[in-house]
C-alpha positions as CSV (number, residue, x, y, z in Angstrom):
1,X,28.9,47.5,-44.5
2,X,28.9,46.8,-40.2
3,X,26.4,46.5,-38.4
4,X,24.4,49.9,-37.1
5,X,25.8,49.8,-33.7
6,X,29.0,47.9,-34.4
7,X,32.4,50.3,-34.2
8,X,35.5,49.7,-36.2
9,X,38.5,50.2,-34.2
10,X,42.6,49.5,-34.6
11,X,45.2,48.2,-32.1
12,X,49.1,47.5,-32.7
13,X,50.4,43.9,-32.8
14,X,53.8,43.2,-30.7
15,X,55.9,43.4,-33.9
16,X,53.8,46.5,-34.9
17,X,51.4,45.0,-37.0
18,X,47.8,47.3,-36.9
19,X,44.8,44.6,-36.6
20,X,41.3,45.6,-37.1
21,X,38.6,44.9,-34.6
22,X,35.0,44.8,-34.3
23,X,32.5,45.1,-31.0
24,X,28.7,44.5,-31.1
25,X,26.0,43.7,-28.9
26,X,25.5,42.7,-25.3
27,X,26.1,40.9,-22.2
28,X,29.0,38.8,-21.4
29,X,32.2,39.6,-23.7
30,X,33.0,36.7,-26.3
31,X,35.8,36.9,-28.5
32,X,35.5,35.0,-31.5
33,X,38.3,33.4,-33.5
34,X,36.6,32.9,-36.5
35,X,37.5,31.2,-39.8
36,X,39.8,33.3,-41.4
37,X,37.8,34.3,-44.7
38,X,36.0,36.9,-43.1
39,X,36.0,40.6,-43.3
40,X,34.7,42.8,-40.9
41,X,33.6,45.7,-43.0
42,X,32.1,43.3,-45.4
43,X,30.2,40.6,-42.8
44,X,27.6,41.4,-42.2
45,X,26.0,41.3,-45.4
46,X,27.9,37.7,-46.2
47,X,24.6,35.1,-45.9
48,X,27.4,33.1,-45.0
49,X,28.7,34.4,-42.0
50,X,25.6,36.9,-40.9
51,X,23.5,34.3,-39.2
52,X,26.4,33.6,-36.9
53,X,27.2,36.9,-35.9
54,X,23.2,37.7,-34.9
55,X,23.9,34.4,-33.0
56,X,27.0,35.4,-31.0
57,X,26.1,38.8,-30.0
58,X,22.4,38.6,-29.3
59,X,23.3,37.5,-25.9
60,X,27.2,38.3,-25.5
61,X,29.4,41.8,-26.3
62,X,30.9,40.2,-29.7
63,X,34.7,40.8,-30.4
64,X,36.0,40.2,-33.7
65,X,38.7,40.8,-35.2
66,X,40.6,40.9,-39.2
67,X,43.4,37.9,-39.1
68,X,46.9,39.3,-39.9
69,X,47.2,39.8,-43.9
70,X,43.1,39.5,-44.0
71,X,40.2,42.3,-44.8
72,X,41.3,45.8,-42.8
73,X,43.9,44.2,-40.7
74,X,47.5,44.9,-42.2
75,X,47.6,43.0,-44.8
76,X,51.9,43.7,-46.8
77,X,55.1,42.4,-44.9
78,X,52.8,40.4,-42.7
79,X,54.7,37.0,-40.4
80,X,52.0,34.3,-40.7
81,X,53.4,32.2,-38.0
82,X,51.5,30.9,-34.9
83,X,53.3,33.3,-31.7
84,X,52.4,36.3,-34.0
85,X,48.8,35.2,-34.1
86,X,48.2,35.0,-30.4
87,X,50.1,37.8,-29.7
88,X,47.2,39.6,-32.2
89,X,44.9,38.5,-29.9
90,X,46.5,39.9,-26.8
91,X,46.6,42.8,-28.7
92,X,43.3,42.7,-29.0
93,X,42.2,41.8,-26.0
94,X,44.1,44.5,-24.6
95,X,42.4,47.4,-26.8
96,X,39.5,46.4,-25.9
97,X,40.0,46.3,-22.4
98,X,38.2,42.7,-21.8
99,X,39.8,41.2,-18.7
100,X,38.1,38.0,-18.8
101,X,36.2,36.7,-21.6
102,X,34.5,33.9,-23.5
103,X,36.9,32.8,-26.5
104,X,35.5,30.8,-29.2
105,X,38.0,29.5,-31.7
106,X,37.0,28.3,-35.2
107,X,38.9,26.1,-37.5
108,X,43.0,28.1,-37.6
109,X,41.5,29.9,-34.8
110,X,41.0,27.4,-32.0
111,X,44.7,26.6,-31.9
112,X,45.2,30.5,-30.9
113,X,42.6,30.2,-28.9
114,X,43.9,26.9,-26.5
115,X,47.4,28.8,-26.5
116,X,46.2,32.1,-25.3
117,X,43.6,30.1,-22.9
118,X,46.8,27.9,-21.4
119,X,48.5,31.4,-21.6
120,X,46.3,33.3,-19.5
121,X,43.8,31.2,-17.9
122,X,42.5,33.8,-15.3
123,X,41.3,36.3,-18.4
124,X,39.0,32.9,-20.3
125,X,36.2,31.8,-18.3
126,X,35.0,29.5,-21.4
127,X,36.4,28.0,-24.2
128,X,34.9,26.7,-28.0
129,X,36.8,24.9,-30.5
130,X,34.9,24.6,-34.0
131,X,36.1,22.4,-36.0
132,X,39.7,22.6,-34.9
133,X,43.0,21.0,-35.8
134,X,45.3,19.2,-32.8
135,X,47.7,18.7,-35.5
136,X,48.1,20.5,-38.3
137,X,48.4,18.5,-42.0
138,X,52.6,19.4,-41.8
139,X,53.2,19.4,-38.9
140,X,53.9,16.3,-37.9
141,X,56.9,14.6,-40.1
142,X,54.1,14.5,-43.2
143,X,55.0,11.5,-45.8
144,X,56.1,12.8,-49.2
145,X,52.4,11.8,-50.7
146,X,50.9,13.9,-47.6
147,X,53.5,16.9,-49.0
148,X,52.4,16.3,-52.2
149,X,48.9,16.4,-51.5
150,X,49.3,19.7,-49.2
151,X,51.2,21.4,-52.6
152,X,48.8,20.0,-54.9
153,X,46.1,22.1,-52.5
154,X,47.8,25.8,-52.7
155,X,49.0,25.4,-56.5
156,X,45.4,24.3,-57.0
157,X,44.4,27.7,-54.4
158,X,46.8,30.0,-56.4
159,X,45.3,29.0,-59.7
160,X,41.7,29.5,-58.9
161,X,42.4,33.0,-57.6
162,X,41.6,35.0,-60.8
163,X,40.5,32.5,-62.3
164,X,36.1,32.1,-62.8
165,X,36.3,28.6,-64.1
166,X,34.5,26.6,-61.4
167,X,37.7,23.6,-61.8
168,X,40.0,26.3,-60.3
169,X,37.6,29.5,-59.0
170,X,35.9,27.3,-56.8
171,X,38.1,25.0,-55.6
172,X,38.7,26.0,-52.1
173,X,35.2,27.2,-51.2
174,X,34.2,23.8,-52.7
175,X,35.9,22.4,-50.3
176,X,35.2,24.4,-47.0
177,X,31.1,24.4,-47.7
178,X,30.2,21.6,-50.3
179,X,26.3,21.5,-49.4
180,X,26.0,25.4,-50.0
181,X,23.5,26.8,-52.1
182,X,24.3,28.7,-55.1
183,X,23.7,32.2,-53.2
184,X,25.6,31.3,-50.5
185,X,28.6,29.6,-52.5
186,X,28.9,32.5,-54.7
187,X,29.3,35.1,-51.9
188,X,31.6,32.8,-49.6
189,X,33.9,32.7,-53.3
190,X,33.4,36.7,-53.6
191,X,34.4,37.5,-50.0
192,X,37.4,34.9,-49.8
193,X,39.1,37.1,-53.0
194,X,38.2,40.4,-51.4
195,X,39.2,39.6,-47.8
196,X,43.1,38.2,-49.1
197,X,45.4,38.1,-51.9
198,X,46.3,34.8,-53.6
199,X,49.7,34.9,-52.0
200,X,49.0,36.2,-48.6
201,X,46.4,32.6,-48.6
202,X,49.3,30.3,-49.3
203,X,51.0,31.7,-46.8
204,X,48.6,31.9,-44.1
205,X,48.0,27.9,-44.9
206,X,51.4,27.5,-44.8
207,X,51.8,29.1,-41.3
208,X,48.2,27.1,-40.2
209,X,49.7,23.7,-41.2
210,X,52.8,23.9,-39.0
211,X,51.1,23.9,-35.8
212,X,50.6,20.8,-33.2
213,X,49.0,21.9,-29.9
214,X,48.7,18.8,-28.5
215,X,51.1,19.1,-26.1
216,X,49.2,22.4,-24.2
217,X,45.0,20.6,-24.4
218,X,45.6,19.0,-21.4
219,X,46.7,22.0,-19.6
220,X,43.4,23.8,-20.3
221,X,42.1,24.0,-17.5
222,X,38.5,25.8,-18.3
223,X,35.1,24.8,-19.6
224,X,35.3,23.7,-22.9
225,X,33.3,22.7,-25.6
226,X,34.3,21.3,-28.9
227,X,32.2,20.7,-32.0
228,X,33.3,19.3,-35.6
229,X,31.4,18.2,-39.0
230,X,31.3,14.3,-38.8
231,X,32.6,14.4,-42.4
232,X,34.1,17.6,-42.2
233,X,36.9,17.4,-46.0
234,X,38.9,20.1,-44.6
235,X,40.3,19.3,-40.9
236,X,39.0,15.4,-40.5
237,X,36.7,14.5,-37.6
238,X,39.0,12.7,-35.7
239,X,41.0,16.0,-34.8
240,X,37.8,17.4,-33.3
241,X,37.3,13.9,-31.2
242,X,41.6,13.6,-30.4
243,X,41.2,17.6,-28.9
244,X,37.7,16.8,-27.0
245,X,39.8,13.3,-25.6
246,X,42.9,15.4,-24.5
247,X,41.1,18.5,-22.8
248,X,40.4,17.9,-19.5
249,X,36.5,17.3,-19.3
250,X,35.7,19.2,-22.3
251,X,32.1,18.1,-24.0
252,X,31.7,16.9,-27.5
253,X,29.4,17.7,-29.9
254,X,29.6,15.8,-33.3
255,X,28.0,18.0,-36.0
256,X,26.1,16.1,-38.7
257,X,27.0,17.7,-41.9
258,X,29.9,17.7,-44.3
259,X,30.2,21.8,-44.3
260,X,33.1,22.6,-42.4
261,X,31.6,26.2,-41.7
262,X,27.8,25.6,-41.2
263,X,25.3,27.8,-43.2
264,X,21.9,28.5,-41.7
265,X,19.3,26.5,-43.7
266,X,21.0,22.8,-42.7
267,X,19.9,21.2,-39.9
268,X,23.0,21.0,-38.3
269,X,22.6,24.7,-37.7
270,X,20.1,23.5,-34.6
271,X,22.9,21.1,-33.6
272,X,25.2,24.2,-33.3
273,X,22.9,26.6,-31.7
274,X,21.4,24.3,-29.2
275,X,24.9,23.4,-27.7
276,X,26.7,26.7,-27.4
277,X,22.7,27.8,-25.6
278,X,23.7,25.5,-23.4
279,X,27.4,25.9,-22.8
280,X,27.8,29.6,-23.0
281,X,27.0,31.5,-19.9
282,X,24.9,34.7,-20.5
283,X,25.4,36.6,-17.2
284,X,29.3,38.5,-15.9
285,X,31.7,35.8,-16.0
286,X,33.9,38.7,-14.1
287,X,36.1,37.1,-11.0
288,X,35.0,38.3,-7.6
289,X,37.9,40.8,-7.7
290,X,37.1,42.6,-11.0
291,X,35.7,46.0,-10.8
292,X,33.3,47.5,-8.3
293,X,29.7,48.1,-9.1
294,X,28.1,50.7,-11.4
295,X,28.8,53.6,-9.2
296,X,25.6,55.5,-7.6
297,X,27.0,59.1,-8.1
298,X,26.8,59.5,-11.6
299,X,25.3,62.9,-12.3
300,X,22.3,63.4,-14.3
301,X,24.1,64.4,-17.5
302,X,26.6,61.7,-16.8
303,X,23.7,59.3,-17.2
304,X,22.7,60.5,-20.2
305,X,26.1,60.2,-21.7
306,X,26.5,56.9,-20.4
307,X,22.8,56.0,-21.4
308,X,23.8,56.6,-25.4
309,X,27.4,55.4,-24.8
310,X,25.7,52.2,-24.1
311,X,23.9,51.8,-27.5
312,X,26.8,52.1,-29.0
313,X,26.9,56.3,-30.2
314,X,30.1,57.6,-30.8
315,X,31.3,61.3,-28.9
316,X,30.8,62.9,-31.9
317,X,26.9,61.8,-32.3
318,X,26.6,61.7,-28.4
319,X,27.5,65.6,-28.2
320,X,24.6,66.2,-31.4
321,X,21.9,64.5,-29.3
322,X,22.8,66.9,-26.2
323,X,23.4,69.9,-27.7
324,X,27.1,70.2,-26.4
325,X,30.6,70.2,-27.5
326,X,32.3,66.9,-28.1
327,X,35.2,67.7,-25.4
328,X,32.7,68.3,-22.9
329,X,31.7,64.8,-23.6
330,X,35.1,63.5,-23.8
331,X,35.9,65.0,-20.8
332,X,32.4,63.1,-18.9
333,X,33.4,59.3,-20.4
334,X,36.7,60.2,-18.9
335,X,34.8,60.9,-15.6
336,X,32.3,57.9,-16.2
337,X,35.0,55.7,-16.7
338,X,37.0,56.5,-13.7
339,X,33.5,56.1,-11.7
340,X,32.9,52.4,-13.4
341,X,36.2,51.7,-12.4
342,X,36.8,50.5,-16.1
343,X,39.5,51.6,-18.7
344,X,37.7,51.1,-22.4
345,X,34.6,52.0,-24.2
346,X,34.0,48.2,-24.5
347,X,34.1,47.6,-20.7
348,X,32.0,50.6,-19.7
349,X,29.5,49.2,-22.1
350,X,28.8,45.9,-20.5
351,X,29.1,47.5,-16.9
352,X,26.4,50.1,-18.5
353,X,24.2,46.9,-20.1
354,X,24.3,44.9,-17.0
355,X,22.9,47.7,-15.5
356,X,20.3,48.1,-17.6
357,X,21.2,51.1,-19.6
358,X,21.4,50.7,-23.6
359,X,18.4,48.7,-23.6
360,X,16.9,50.1,-26.9
361,X,19.9,49.0,-28.5
362,X,20.4,45.4,-27.0
363,X,17.0,44.9,-28.0
364,X,17.9,46.5,-31.4
365,X,20.9,43.4,-31.5
366,X,17.9,40.3,-30.8
């Protein structure tokens, strides 16, 4: 189930596909392009992803979304190309009303985040690349042996989807989290099957394995943190080292683990947390010409409404709390947006919490 203060919405990508996204937490906005085995409706119940969500939303407004073909996003008739993935990120950024944010790209999400940063440098303040490839396994004239290995992996995944036998059913999970405990491993395996089908999984991986971002990485002009597991069996450590070498002034943090996806109980989790805390800004990163200061001319009622908006409540709930009609709340929210100089609820929440509204909700997120 979703976090208590989290709201799930949908936006439309350029090709018409519907993308599900969610927002929670408070502070500077951070858009997380996580590993694709996630489902925004189920992630808070996952022992794999709950620590990630709690950490990333502790000091930031966390925006995340289900990749096309996965979770609550459209699954049928989906094109899994790099261009489409970047367009999905553009759609989420626009729908959430984010003029500038931190981008956190994980695994295949790193290539999307890097491409977006080069295309829209004014909308990214900081970039984090975690376990991301610079050149995927089929992107640079693969040898016959590499092609055979890739097809073998895909075939094992296809066989494993409906099969509970560990030899097949646990194949992909064992690549990503080989040192996870039984509970974490089983939970991740089940989430994998609820996130997307075998056919979608294979199509998505084929698309990922064609991506090469080596030419664009030197064009990144934003502060960048690169982290990579030293014994990653999914995306080799050399890929992360190469990314850090190509991006101007990038910080590089090797993580001492075999897990592609960190679990909270391992020592490398502390490495990860410390590196992020040292790198990520926790105060506004908006440019000087961004939205004006919080308006001083809000009425008493508008301030009451804004307080509840900042706590993450929807219009119907606010109407019930204040004893007014939902239509009146909608009108007041529209007026508040105008006075704050914002055009979305996400922006209003960020601005309001920065000004001290919604402290009860913010404390509950920590």
